[in-house]
Structure formats: C-alpha cells, structure tokens
Steps between C-alpha positions, in 0.01 A plus 500: 500500500814410309828417667659825375247704692531315829807689639329834436178369656698404809630858531146636460383260769789607727434874454127480571529254790776698674285812483196300617704374797613849607156667495319272752816465711499879520141493627555231765856601590472878539258498796757326723737795449259770618616511867863533383411774251301681770805522728737601220300782341323611819145428391210350694397148402142590404608746229741240362210262436454688174833353388291186452164663424635735232658208314184287523277786384698594188569133425127423505397810303757495222481133397188573292661809346824319414296229331361756257839672460660166405238449228589841354877522556585132499555256783881500482530878514241528780669224704839671454362839606336344806823327605688828447251689720530233770882518490504879536237487776701238692814714493293800607346299786844398627621862495181656642574752780144506636180295520332728243764433236495129581122493453533679165762259368306197623193630316719534189625143551137385506448655156803311369389177669159530333669510158711195584200287598264625228757471218693198629204264468412649159859436381462134598185478286682630192818294561376155601238262365333179615673308780788751504253776582341293778844431651602865469193618689549228762850641554345848510278396791777312679742793467243745634447259791875485560511879512219512754659224710864610495446877507497535880794257539720682249408837650573372851850385400574834333365693799723312745812509284489829307197722559155577360642689200653173376150358441420767242850489345451124458175568313680754278784262414261216414282723281809645326590143406145457369546811284814351343349158432166642376668613175453137396121536512379519139302805393130421464241616252378799697200690375726805483424852605578773746404580857203694363336166415497404867187614679653728764161621623375145553828411672463800733146405600604139568801602714291756690228241567753244631678762713181623668384142565838404650500817710153424638578135577840566660381798705161359605618428853704820547233737371194296602296293256204737529703820479438758231851455358452124448155552347636762258789270407264215412270734303796652315630153414159396362463821296851466354431137408173604332691767307754232403229271360339787306840603365607155375164467320555831321878497438638398159791315658384415855736375769264202539281333240166390643505215249752326728237486774262321264746209479360268767806275524737795531282667763462179699875436499606852604274476805701204636788724624239710683412197715872457568526865605236462773636169630873456425632858471326638809642213709843551345487858627335462841533140621855554636342752739265227625788257548723748686216664692227251579728194506800691644745339258837645409549664159710209378241239601223709344704514179537123495125448547430741213685256274194273526311776316766601249685175420210346298512805271847388391385151399138503388527740202721237334266217604197686363692578181583132446139396566377760251753382240368144544147615418348563842227763466606853588159562654541196727843622616356846572212348698743290706716807558210709629357216713840435659540867598146527639522174698842600637366840610200331665721249682725781628201691639373182670845424647540848652144491633526156660847366580819646361767245415802535270399186309148627429630843398755337269224295335287810436793702365609217268149478352497875430852485355408207273197692371713807431770291331260313270372821343818711512646527153253259338215750521713762319582276205146367464334841535725672245472209256126551461506866386575665169874533429472879461346526849752283688675798660172656611378161626822448699457845650141424600597161648769656717272791592250247639783314675690794646202724558322229700822435695530867595130518589507172696802605707344843567167345608676247724705756692225756540227247591718320754592831669133606507392176669784525755401863566143394581613221735773680696269728708289196598769239565766731648293759684704446819827571320418814303722732701701526180317639194289223345656580161832370631333170589338478155831566322689250716243221462442558127875487433548192722728692734321386817810502722534879470181546705600276791614660827602371840156526658209256507471159343718521189396157375131592515569830320695323226220244462247782464703674228544172314126438527426844352743448214374149424138619490595782262707260291211253467241767411732664247583172331134394488423828318787458252423131439139601437618747233719227347200264496291755309771533235523119485132482402570755225790288373275193489229699321725641226702185435188282483337759273802486269487119496131497408558758226783289353285186510207676328731627226634146451147362469403768248801414286 
C-alpha cells in the first residue's frame, strides 16, 4: 500500500474495529444488566433471558445471509446498513417500555451485528494485503477479545452511575461514529443486483432450522428431553435443514455455494472457532456461576479470576500474527490453538474433580485463553484468503455462522444439560430437605445461588457442602460432554487440514 492510502486505511481499520468491539461487548455486557432491567420494567428474570437469546439467535442465523448480500450489494454498503440497523436497534432497546419490545430490538441488533462481523472481515480482505492483512486480522481478534473482556466492566460502571439504558445508548453512540467514519471505506466490485438475487427461500429454511434447534436445546430441561415438543422441534429443525440443502442445490443464486465446502483448508479452518465455542465461550458464560456458587467468591473476585481466561485473548492474536508473518505454518498454529484449549478444558475438569485451588484453576483458564487467542483473528484472515475473491462475502458469512451458531448451541447445551443433571441429583441428595418444591432447589443450585436455600434449622454447613457437591458433579459431567464434542471437531480439523496439505503436495509433485 502506498503512503497516500495509509491515512484512509487507518480510518477503515478504526471503523471496523470499533464496530467489532461493540458487538461482543454487547453480548458479554448485557447479561449483567438483566436484574436491573427486570426491576425497572416489571418483568420476571426468566422472560428477560431472551434479551440475550434473541440477539444470539439472529446473530448466528443472519451471518450467512449477510455474506451473500455483501457479494451482491457490496461489502461497504452492507456493512453500513448493518451498522445503521444496530444503531437504531440500540436506541430502541434503551427506550423499550417492556420486555417484549426489548427482545424485539435485541433481535434486530443481532441482525445488524451479523452484518458487521460478516462484512467487516471481508472489507479487510479487499483493503489489506500481505503482512498488513495479517496484522489487521490480528487486531480484529484482539479487539473482539477486548469487547468480550471489558463488556461486563463497562456495563457495570454504567449501571452503577447512570442506569441500564446508558448501556444501549453507549452502543448507539459508538455505532453512529462508525457510520460517519465508514464513508472512507472504498466501494468494492460487487457483483451487482437486487434483493431478488438473494435466495430468500433458502434463507428462510436456514433460519427456521437454526431457530428450532436452538429452541429444542434451550428448552430441553424445561419441557423434558423426551417430551413430544422437544422431539418435534428436533425433527422440524432436521427437515428445514434438509429443505435448505435441497434449495441451495437448485437455486440459481444460492445463499451458500456448496463449492466452499469442497475447499478442505477453508473447511478445516472454520471448524477451529467451533472448538473455541465448546471450551472458551461456554466457560466465559457459566464459569462465574461456579466461582460465586461453588467457591463462594464475591462478584469482584470472580471477575478478577475470569481475567485468567480473557487476558490471553488480548495478547495472543498479535503473537500468532507475528509468528505467521515470519513463516510459521498456519496449520501448526491452528493445531497448537486447539490442543491448548482441549488440554486446558481437561485440566479444569481434573482440578474440580480432585482438589480445587486458585492456582490450578488459573493455569487451566490461561491455557484455554491462549488457545482462543492464537486462533482469534488469524483464522479469519487465513480462511478468507484461500477462497475465490467473488465468494469472500459468502465465505465470511459461513465462517461466522459456524462461529456464532456453535457459540449459541454450546451455551444452550451447557445450561440445559447442567440443569438436567442437577434435577436428577436433587431428589437423591436432598431428599430430607424437599419441603420446598424441588424445582426451587434446582433453580438455586443451577444458578449458583445456594445461600437462598439456607434456613436456620439443621446443619447449614453440611447442607451447603451437599449443594456444592451437586453443582460440582453437574459441572464436571457437563464439561466432559462439551469437551468431548470439541475433541470430535478437533479430529475433523486435523483430517481436513492434513487432507489439504496432501493435496497441495501431490499437485506440486505433478507439476
């Protein structure tokens, strides 16, 4: 890049990275506001969970669709529209008079956030080359990590000083600034066309499939895993996905090209964030509950311990980027990333099962954070660099669909599975204390709110120890299941990346 283009490139970098910071900080920072919102708009806490779920669902579903839209309309225009949607949704969230309206605007924000992530990485591909591209994507990963890490802290300060509405107004102000700066993004060579070129039927089937799957996974405990409603939800999800596959094979301009899935390197790389979803993201969401419940730590101490998990994500994207720029194999870096996350998850399970110490927990969390940090950002740049230029938007959408969809699924499985295990153990372990409805015990233990179930009768220490034992057992079993899923995806990563390497070597020999 010439010197004359560098100032404009800096503004492009600033616009995309600011938006990339706000989206994950919105995910990690909104949940902390739910109790405050519940009091203010007179809504029960369980219904407000969809403030988070609605965002995650639309975010996961629309990344693939925005990828295709950006190929048709152009990445600049699509990014601008997404930022505009997010800005409007943030203002609407702040002014929402009820939980229903808040859920609607958060779902709308998820649609805008999907455009920002799908188009932001594609803009980097068209703007930067070589080492500059590697550095840009390293900053992409670091900024996303900053958003995840600082989201709860920023929200906490705003909650204490102003109120929960200030969180969403802050998002709106930041995205409005993005809208202003994004005029500096150069127009790209879009394929051109209208909305009619976007496969709306295929998009509908994909969204319906994801929604029914999320509904089944998140409601498995409430409705019963063997209930007719859960069974119908899983069947409906499978049928909609089948219809989606049939549609994209038949459509003239499908929302997803199956040719992308024949690219072994691309497929292997986009599976790496899936491993992170079942190790890093699930712990990011639920490990504070373990710290405040099982270990009886204060919120501030729990927050400090979580830094062992999140802090490496601020450093290792840049380290991995520098190693890649110096010629270290991308495949090797991805293998190290996956191994670090799996070993860290295994160590954490062992620590909770044997002897819990802060030092051992810190070691496990750091390993998982290092693994997440090594692949964050780098995997985006490498994956999008190995596809056809005309398919970059679609490829970015698919990458983030894998990432965000697996995050939403992992978090849903974690919560529902943990509650199911606790539900099975409560009648056995606490049969002498079930004067109160057992559901109250399950809710209290699953949420880490053990103290709410203590009274002034009997041995309170023994009761607390029993509840901690139940939670720890559920925690261990749940994490073994999720680590097992991550391990399966790790084998797939190894398979596809090694297959790509062998194919490349064979082609070299033939030449």
